DSSP file (Angstrom, degrees, kcal/mol; ACC not computed):
  #  RESIDUE AA STRUCTURE BP1 BP2  ACC     N-H-->O    O-->H-N    N-H-->O    O-->H-N    TCO  KAPPA ALPHA  PHI   PSI    X-CA   Y-CA   Z-CA
    1    1 A M              0   0    0      0, 0.0     0, 0.0     0, 0.0     0, 0.0   0.000 360.0 360.0 360.0 129.7  -20.7   25.7   -3.8
    2    2 A H        -     0   0    0      1,-0.1     5,-0.0     2,-0.1     0, 0.0  -0.616 360.0-101.7 -91.4 150.8  -19.9   22.4   -2.2
    3    3 A P    >   -     0   0    0      0, 0.0     3,-2.2     0, 0.0     4,-0.1  -0.287  43.2-100.5 -62.0 159.1  -18.1   21.9    1.0
    4    4 A P  G >  S+     0   0    0      0, 0.0     3,-2.0     0, 0.0     4,-0.2   0.784 118.2  68.9 -55.4 -30.9  -14.4   20.9    0.7
    5    5 A E  G 3  S+     0   0    0      1,-0.3     3,-0.4     2,-0.1     4,-0.1   0.654  93.3  59.7 -67.2 -11.5  -15.2   17.2    1.4
    6    6 A F  G X> S+     0   0    0     -3,-2.2     3,-0.9     1,-0.2     4,-0.8   0.384  73.0  99.3 -94.1   3.9  -17.0   17.0   -1.9
    7    7 A N  H X> S+     0   0    0     -3,-2.0     4,-0.8     1,-0.3     3,-0.8   0.846  75.6  61.7 -58.0 -34.3  -13.9   18.0   -4.0
    8    8 A L  H >4 S+     0   0    0     -3,-0.4     3,-0.5     1,-0.3     7,-0.4   0.868 102.6  51.3 -59.3 -36.6  -13.3   14.3   -4.8
    9    9 A L  H <4 S+     0   0    0     -3,-0.9    -1,-0.3     1,-0.2    -2,-0.2   0.706 100.7  63.3 -75.4 -19.3  -16.6   14.2   -6.6
   10   10 A E  H << S+     0   0    0     -4,-0.8     2,-0.5    -3,-0.8    -1,-0.2   0.729  99.9  52.8 -80.4 -22.0  -16.0   17.2   -8.7
   11   11 A K    XX  -     0   0    0     -4,-0.8     4,-1.5    -3,-0.5     3,-0.8  -0.952  65.1-156.4-122.7 116.9  -13.0   15.8  -10.6
   12   12 A Q  H 3> S+     0   0    0     -2,-0.5     4,-2.6     1,-0.3     5,-0.2   0.853  95.0  58.8 -57.4 -37.7  -13.3   12.5  -12.4
   13   13 A E  H 3> S+     0   0    0      1,-0.2     4,-2.3     2,-0.2    -1,-0.3   0.843 103.1  53.1 -65.4 -30.5   -9.6   11.9  -12.3
   14   14 A H  H <> S+     0   0    0     -3,-0.8     4,-2.5     2,-0.2    -1,-0.2   0.909 110.0  47.8 -66.8 -41.6   -9.6   12.1   -8.5
   15   15 A I  H  X S+     0   0    0     -4,-1.5     4,-2.6    -7,-0.4    -2,-0.2   0.922 113.2  47.8 -64.0 -44.0  -12.3    9.5   -8.4
   16   16 A E  H  X S+     0   0    0     -4,-2.6     4,-2.5     2,-0.2    -2,-0.2   0.898 112.0  49.4 -66.0 -40.0  -10.4    7.2  -10.8
   17   17 A T  H  X S+     0   0    0     -4,-2.3     4,-2.3     2,-0.2    -2,-0.2   0.929 112.9  47.1 -63.3 -45.3   -7.2    7.6   -8.8
   18   18 A A  H  X S+     0   0    0     -4,-2.5     4,-2.6     1,-0.2     5,-0.2   0.915 112.4  49.7 -63.1 -42.9   -8.9    6.8   -5.5
   19   19 A A  H  X S+     0   0    0     -4,-2.6     4,-2.6     2,-0.2    -2,-0.2   0.909 111.0  49.2 -63.7 -42.6  -10.6    3.8   -7.1
   20   20 A R  H  X S+     0   0    0     -4,-2.5     4,-2.4     2,-0.2    -1,-0.2   0.920 112.3  48.3 -62.2 -43.8   -7.4    2.5   -8.5
   21   21 A A  H  X S+     0   0    0     -4,-2.3     4,-1.4     2,-0.2    -2,-0.2   0.935 114.1  45.5 -63.2 -46.1   -5.6    2.9   -5.2
   22   22 A L  H  X S+     0   0    0     -4,-2.6     4,-0.7     1,-0.2    -2,-0.2   0.900 113.1  50.2 -65.6 -40.3   -8.4    1.2   -3.3
   23   23 A K  H >< S+     0   0    0     -4,-2.6     3,-0.6     1,-0.2     4,-0.4   0.901 108.5  52.8 -64.1 -40.5   -8.6   -1.7   -5.8
   24   24 A S  H 3< S+     0   0    0     -4,-2.4     3,-0.3     1,-0.2    -1,-0.2   0.802 117.0  37.3 -68.6 -27.8   -4.9   -2.3   -5.7
   25   25 A I  H 3< S+     0   0    0     -4,-1.4    -1,-0.2    -3,-0.2    -2,-0.2   0.432  91.4  93.3-101.5   0.8   -4.8   -2.6   -1.9
   26   26 A A    <<  +     0   0    0     -4,-0.7    -1,-0.2    -3,-0.6    -2,-0.1   0.694  60.0  94.5 -72.1 -19.4   -8.1   -4.4   -1.5
   27   27 A H  S  > S-     0   0    0     -4,-0.4     4,-2.6    -3,-0.3     5,-0.2  -0.548  80.1-129.3 -73.0 135.8   -6.6   -7.9   -1.5
   28   28 A P  H  > S+     0   0    0      0, 0.0     4,-2.1     0, 0.0    -1,-0.1   0.869 106.5  47.8 -55.8 -40.3   -6.0   -9.2    2.0
   29   29 A L  H  > S+     0   0    0      2,-0.2     4,-2.4     1,-0.2     5,-0.1   0.897 112.1  48.8 -70.0 -38.6   -2.4  -10.2    1.3
   30   30 A R  H  > S+     0   0    0      2,-0.2     4,-2.3     1,-0.2    -1,-0.2   0.899 111.6  50.3 -66.7 -38.3   -1.5   -6.9   -0.4
   31   31 A L  H  X S+     0   0    0     -4,-2.6     4,-2.2     2,-0.2    -2,-0.2   0.902 110.2  50.4 -64.3 -40.1   -3.1   -5.1    2.5
   32   32 A K  H  X S+     0   0    0     -4,-2.1     4,-2.4    -5,-0.2    -2,-0.2   0.909 108.8  52.0 -63.9 -42.1   -1.0   -7.2    4.9
   33   33 A I  H  X S+     0   0    0     -4,-2.4     4,-2.6     1,-0.2    -2,-0.2   0.924 110.3  48.5 -58.6 -45.4    2.2   -6.4    2.9
   34   34 A L  H  X S+     0   0    0     -4,-2.3     4,-2.9     1,-0.2    -1,-0.2   0.875 110.3  51.0 -65.7 -36.7    1.4   -2.7    3.1
   35   35 A C  H  < S+     0   0    0     -4,-2.2    -1,-0.2     2,-0.2    -2,-0.2   0.891 110.9  49.3 -65.7 -38.5    0.8   -2.9    6.9
   36   36 A V  H  < S+     0   0    0     -4,-2.4    -2,-0.2     1,-0.2    -1,-0.2   0.925 115.7  43.1 -64.9 -44.6    4.1   -4.7    7.3
   37   37 A L  H >< S+     0   0    0     -4,-2.6     3,-2.6    -5,-0.2    -2,-0.2   0.942  77.6 156.3 -67.8 -48.1    6.0   -2.1    5.2
   38   38 A G  T 3< S-     0   0    0     -4,-2.9    46,-0.5     1,-0.3    -1,-0.1  -0.343  81.1 -27.4  53.3-132.2    4.3    1.0    6.7
   39   39 A D  T 3  S+     0   0    0     44,-0.1    -1,-0.3     2,-0.1     2,-0.2   0.192 126.2  84.7 -98.2  17.1    6.7    3.9    6.2
   40   40 A Q  S <  S-     0   0    0     -3,-2.6    44,-0.5    -4,-0.1     2,-0.3  -0.448  74.5-121.5-103.1 179.9    9.8    1.6    6.1
   41   41 A E  E     +A   83   0A   0     -2,-0.2     2,-0.3    42,-0.1    42,-0.2  -0.925  29.0 176.0-121.7 154.0   11.4   -0.4    3.4
   42   42 A A  E     -A   82   0A   0     40,-2.0    40,-3.2    -2,-0.3     2,-0.2  -0.992  26.4-120.0-152.7 154.2   11.9   -4.2    3.2
   43   43 A C  E  >  -A   81   0A   0     -2,-0.3     4,-1.9    38,-0.3     3,-0.3  -0.480  41.6 -98.7 -89.5 169.1   13.2   -6.9    0.9
   44   44 A V  H  > S+     0   0    0     36,-0.7     4,-2.9     1,-0.2     5,-0.2   0.904 121.8  52.5 -55.5 -46.6   11.1   -9.8   -0.2
   45   45 A Q  H  > S+     0   0    0      1,-0.2     4,-2.5     2,-0.2    -1,-0.2   0.879 107.6  51.5 -62.6 -37.4   12.5  -12.2    2.3
   46   46 A E  H  > S+     0   0    0     -3,-0.3     4,-1.4     2,-0.2    -1,-0.2   0.899 112.3  46.7 -64.2 -39.6   11.8   -9.8    5.2
   47   47 A I  H  X S+     0   0    0     -4,-1.9     4,-3.1     2,-0.2     5,-0.4   0.923 111.4  51.3 -67.4 -44.2    8.2   -9.5    4.0
   48   48 A V  H  X S+     0   0    0     -4,-2.9     4,-2.8     1,-0.2     5,-0.4   0.913 107.2  54.5 -57.9 -44.1    7.9  -13.3    3.6
   49   49 A D  H  < S+     0   0    0     -4,-2.5    -1,-0.2    -5,-0.2    -2,-0.2   0.861 116.6  36.4 -60.1 -37.5    9.2  -13.8    7.2
   50   50 A V  H  < S+     0   0    0     -4,-1.4    -2,-0.2    -3,-0.2    -1,-0.2   0.907 122.6  41.4 -82.5 -44.2    6.6  -11.6    8.7
   51   51 A V  H  < S-     0   0    0     -4,-3.1    -3,-0.2    -5,-0.2    -2,-0.2   0.873  95.3-142.5 -76.2 -38.3    3.6  -12.4    6.4
   52   52 A G     <  +     0   0    0     -4,-2.8     2,-0.2    -5,-0.4    -3,-0.1   0.873  55.6 108.5  81.7  38.5    4.3  -16.2    6.3
   53   53 A T  S    S-     0   0    0     -5,-0.4    -1,-0.3     1,-0.1    -2,-0.1  -0.755  75.8 -62.8-130.1-177.2    3.5  -17.3    2.8
   54   54 A S     >  -     0   0    0     -2,-0.2     4,-2.3     1,-0.1     5,-0.2  -0.268  38.2-124.4 -71.0 154.3    5.6  -18.4   -0.1
   55   55 A Q  H  > S+     0   0    0      1,-0.2     4,-2.9     2,-0.2     5,-0.2   0.878 112.1  54.1 -63.4 -38.0    8.2  -16.1   -1.7
   56   56 A S  H  > S+     0   0    0      2,-0.2     4,-2.0     1,-0.2    -1,-0.2   0.888 108.7  49.0 -66.0 -37.0    6.5  -16.5   -5.1
   57   57 A N  H  > S+     0   0    0      2,-0.2     4,-1.9     1,-0.2    -2,-0.2   0.938 113.4  45.9 -65.8 -46.8    3.1  -15.5   -3.7
   58   58 A I  H  X S+     0   0    0     -4,-2.3     4,-2.7     1,-0.2     5,-0.2   0.924 111.2  53.4 -60.3 -44.4    4.6  -12.4   -2.1
   59   59 A S  H  X S+     0   0    0     -4,-2.9     4,-2.2     1,-0.2    -1,-0.2   0.878 106.2  52.9 -60.9 -38.8    6.5  -11.6   -5.3
   60   60 A Q  H  X S+     0   0    0     -4,-2.0     4,-1.7     2,-0.2    -1,-0.2   0.930 113.0  43.4 -61.3 -45.2    3.3  -11.7   -7.4
   61   61 A H  H  X S+     0   0    0     -4,-1.9     4,-2.4     1,-0.2    -2,-0.2   0.855 111.3  53.7 -72.4 -34.1    1.5   -9.3   -5.1
   62   62 A L  H  X S+     0   0    0     -4,-2.7     4,-2.4     2,-0.2    -1,-0.2   0.900 107.2  53.0 -63.5 -38.7    4.5   -7.0   -4.8
   63   63 A A  H  X S+     0   0    0     -4,-2.2     4,-2.8    -5,-0.2    -2,-0.2   0.896 108.9  49.2 -63.2 -40.1    4.6   -6.9   -8.6
   64   64 A I  H  X S+     0   0    0     -4,-1.7     4,-2.1     2,-0.2     6,-0.2   0.942 112.4  47.3 -64.0 -47.1    0.9   -5.9   -8.7
   65   65 A L  H  <>S+     0   0    0     -4,-2.4     5,-2.4     1,-0.2     6,-1.4   0.863 114.5  47.4 -64.0 -35.1    1.5   -3.2   -6.1
   66   66 A R  H ><5S+     0   0    0     -4,-2.4     3,-1.5     4,-0.2    -2,-0.2   0.926 110.5  51.2 -69.7 -44.8    4.5   -1.9   -8.0
   67   67 A E  H 3<5S+     0   0    0     -4,-2.8    -2,-0.2     1,-0.3    -1,-0.2   0.839 108.9  51.8 -61.2 -34.3    2.7   -2.0  -11.4
   68   68 A K  T 3<5S-     0   0    0     -4,-2.1    -1,-0.3    -5,-0.2    -2,-0.2   0.447 118.3-112.8 -83.6   0.1   -0.2    0.1   -9.9
   69   69 A G  T < 5S+     0   0    0     -3,-1.5    -3,-0.2     2,-0.2    -2,-0.1   0.606  87.2 115.4  82.2  11.3    2.3    2.7   -8.6
   70   70 A V  S   <S+     0   0    0     -5,-2.4    15,-2.9    -6,-0.2    16,-0.6   0.882  73.2  43.1 -79.7 -39.2    1.7    1.9   -4.9
   71   71 A L  E     -B   84   0A   0     -6,-1.4     2,-0.3    13,-0.3    13,-0.2  -0.821  64.6-159.8-111.1 148.0    5.3    0.6   -4.3
   72   72 A L  E     -B   83   0A   0     11,-3.0    11,-2.0    -2,-0.3     2,-0.3  -0.844  15.7-143.4-114.2 157.8    8.7    1.9   -5.3
   73   73 A T  E     -B   82   0A   0     -2,-0.3     2,-0.4     9,-0.2     9,-0.2  -0.878  12.7-166.5-124.7 156.9   11.8   -0.2   -5.4
   74   74 A R  E     -B   81   0A   0      7,-2.0     7,-3.3    -2,-0.3     2,-0.4  -0.984  17.1-144.4-138.8 127.5   15.5    0.3   -4.7
   75   75 A K  E     +B   80   0A   0     -2,-0.4     2,-0.4     5,-0.2     5,-0.2  -0.792  17.0 179.3 -97.2 134.1   18.1   -2.3   -5.8
   76   76 A D  E >   -B   79   0A   0      3,-3.1     3,-2.1    -2,-0.4     2,-0.3  -0.910  65.0 -55.3-135.0 105.0   21.1   -3.0   -3.5
   77   77 A A  T 3  S-     0   0    0     -2,-0.4    -2,-0.0     1,-0.3     0, 0.0  -0.482 122.3 -18.7  58.3-117.6   23.4   -5.6   -5.0
   78   78 A N  T 3  S+     0   0    0     -2,-0.3     2,-0.4    -3,-0.1    -1,-0.3   0.315 122.1  88.1-102.1  10.3   21.2   -8.6   -5.5
   79   79 A R  E <   - B   0  76A   0     -3,-2.1    -3,-3.1   -36,-0.0     2,-0.5  -0.871  61.4-150.3-111.5 143.2   18.4   -7.5   -3.2
   80   80 A V  E     - B   0  75A   0     -2,-0.4   -36,-0.7    -5,-0.2     2,-0.4  -0.942  11.6-154.7-109.8 128.6   15.4   -5.4   -4.1
   81   81 A F  E     -AB  43  74A   0     -7,-3.3    -7,-2.0    -2,-0.5     2,-0.4  -0.854   7.1-153.8-104.7 138.4   13.9   -3.3   -1.4
   82   82 A Y  E     +AB  42  73A   0    -40,-3.2   -40,-2.0    -2,-0.4     2,-0.3  -0.853  17.4 167.4-112.3 144.9   10.2   -2.2   -1.5
   83   83 A R  E     -AB  41  72A   0    -11,-2.0   -11,-3.0    -2,-0.4     2,-0.3  -0.985  44.4 -93.6-150.1 155.8    8.6    0.9    0.1
   84   84 A V  E     - B   0  71A   0    -46,-0.5   -13,-0.3   -44,-0.5   -14,-0.1  -0.566  34.3-166.0 -70.3 127.6    5.3    2.6   -0.2
   85   85 A G        +     0   0    0    -15,-2.9     2,-0.5    -2,-0.3   -14,-0.2   0.478  65.7  62.6 -98.3  -3.2    5.7    5.4   -2.8
   86   86 A D    >>  -     0   0    0    -16,-0.6     3,-1.3     1,-0.1     4,-1.2  -0.970  64.4-152.6-129.9 118.1    2.6    7.5   -2.2
   87   87 A N  H 3> S+     0   0    0     -2,-0.5     4,-2.0     1,-0.3     5,-0.1   0.779  95.8  65.5 -58.5 -28.0    2.0    9.2    1.1
   88   88 A R  H 3> S+     0   0    0      1,-0.2     4,-2.3     2,-0.2    -1,-0.3   0.861  98.3  53.3 -65.1 -33.8   -1.7    9.0    0.6
   89   89 A I  H <> S+     0   0    0     -3,-1.3     4,-2.8     2,-0.2    -1,-0.2   0.911 107.1  51.7 -65.9 -41.4   -1.5    5.2    0.8
   90   90 A L  H  X S+     0   0    0     -4,-1.2     4,-2.4     1,-0.2    -2,-0.2   0.887 109.2  50.6 -61.0 -38.4    0.2    5.5    4.1
   91   91 A Q  H  X S+     0   0    0     -4,-2.0     4,-2.4     2,-0.2    -2,-0.2   0.912 110.5  49.2 -65.0 -42.3   -2.6    7.8    5.3
   92   92 A L  H  X S+     0   0    0     -4,-2.3     4,-2.8     2,-0.2    -2,-0.2   0.931 111.3  49.1 -61.2 -46.1   -5.2    5.2    4.1
   93   93 A I  H  X S+     0   0    0     -4,-2.8     4,-2.6     1,-0.2    -2,-0.2   0.922 111.3  50.0 -60.4 -44.7   -3.3    2.4    5.9
   94   94 A A  H  X S+     0   0    0     -4,-2.4     4,-2.0     1,-0.2    -1,-0.2   0.906 112.4  47.1 -61.6 -41.9   -3.1    4.5    9.1
   95   95 A M  H  X S+     0   0    0     -4,-2.4     4,-2.8     2,-0.2     5,-0.2   0.903 112.1  49.7 -67.0 -40.6   -6.8    5.3    9.0
   96   96 A M  H  X>S+     0   0    0     -4,-2.8     4,-3.2     2,-0.2     5,-0.7   0.901 109.9  51.1 -65.5 -40.1   -7.8    1.6    8.3
   97   97 A R  H  X5S+     0   0    0     -4,-2.6     6,-1.9    -5,-0.2     4,-1.4   0.909 113.5  45.7 -61.8 -40.9   -5.6    0.5   11.3
   98   98 A E  H  X5S+     0   0    0     -4,-2.0     4,-0.7     4,-0.2    -2,-0.2   0.931 120.4  38.0 -67.1 -45.8   -7.3    3.0   13.5
   99   99 A V  H  <5S+     0   0    0     -4,-2.8    -2,-0.2     2,-0.1    -3,-0.2   0.921 130.3  26.1 -73.7 -45.5  -10.9    2.2   12.3
  100  100 A F  H  <5S+     0   0    0     -4,-3.2    -3,-0.2    -5,-0.2    -2,-0.2   0.747 132.5  31.5 -94.2 -25.7  -10.6   -1.6   11.9
  101  101 A C  H  <<S-     0   0    0     -4,-1.4    -3,-0.2    -5,-0.7    -2,-0.1   0.508  95.5-124.0-112.4  -7.5   -7.8   -2.5   14.3
  102  102 A G     <  +     0   0    0     -4,-0.7     2,-0.6    -5,-0.4    -4,-0.2   0.732  60.5 145.7  70.1  21.2   -8.3    0.1   17.1
  103  103 A V        -     0   0    0     -6,-1.9    -1,-0.2    -7,-0.1    -2,-0.1  -0.831  42.3-140.9 -96.6 118.9   -4.6    1.2   16.7
  104  104 A S        -     0   0    0     -2,-0.6    -9,-0.0    -3,-0.1     2,-0.0  -0.497  25.5-103.7 -76.1 145.5   -4.2    4.9   17.2
  105  105 A P              0   0    0      0, 0.0    -1,-0.1     0, 0.0   -10,-0.0  -0.383 360.0 360.0 -64.1 147.7   -1.7    6.8   15.0
  106  106 A H              0   0    0     -3,-0.1    -2,-0.0    -2,-0.0    -3,-0.0   0.513 360.0 360.0 -72.2 360.0    1.6    7.5   16.7
């Protein structure tokens, strides 16, 4: 019997899910987008204003994150709002901020 921390290794689908999630957020700009979003939602222009790159570049990365199931969208008139759709991604972001940025979780 393995300790609970080895449960990930026991099920191939867990490993594949974790690998897909990590791969989808591994790009620096996508990681920055996720840090900007956190547990809030934002439209493309709000993300562009904070991240500081072109709208087309942000839109490409938002599409990748959406396609991989990391982000969900909500349409309001002519604006699309993005938010992190999986709480596990928020947990990963919080852990990475703590480990790499020295930011304690609230």
